[in-house]
C-alpha positions, 0 to 999 in steps of 0.5 A: 376138688376140681383143678380150678378150685386147687388152682385158686387155692393159695399154697403155703411155704415156709419163711424164717423170720429175719429177726428171731429165725422163727419158722413161719407158714406163709401163703404164696399170695402174700409174696412181696408183701410186708408180714408181721412175725407173730413170735416177735412182732417184727415186720419183714418183706415176704420173699419168693418161695425157693423152688425144690431142687429138680429131681436127679435124671434117670441114669440109662443102663450102660453095657459093660460100664465097668471101666476096668473091663473097658480100658486097660489103664483102669484095669492096671489101676483098679487094685491101687484104687480099691486099696486106697478106698479101703484106707481110713482118711486121715482129716486135716485138723487145720481145716476143720471149722472152729468157733470164733474165739474171743481173747481177753487181755488181763493183768495175769495174761490172756484168757480165751473165751469159747462156747461151752459144748453140750457135755460142759453145759450139762456138767455146769448145770448139774454142779449148779443144781448141787450148790443151790441145793446145799444153800437151800438146805442150809438156809432152812436149817438156819431158820428152823434153828432160829425160829424153833427155839424157845423164848427165854424168860427174863428174870424180873 
């Protein structure tokens, strides 16, 4: 393929549907036009493709790059910095991301609603499956007991 064919061939880039967030491959000749999502059939304007971040500039080797050797202040601080870097960092729990919590006021008090973790979802699914298995088994036993009985004959 020559350079003229490569330049005229449209390139594909990824776009997320604003309605359903489906990842779609769109050619660059559709930028600025209205496109339809094949998943949710929503129409949206195709944005400009995002440019990849530029590669980092190569670092030139520096002679005598160790600050401890070059500066007497660094020579004094180097052991302290090494000890500080070796200690585990304690995270501040107040600054951690928390999911939004909704609070419902009831007669008995306030109830906080939150999203379930993956482990909690799995535990609930397994409990629900066990309950459904027991209910289904009970229904089958009752049906076989009712339908499996021999009909009683009425005396004339």
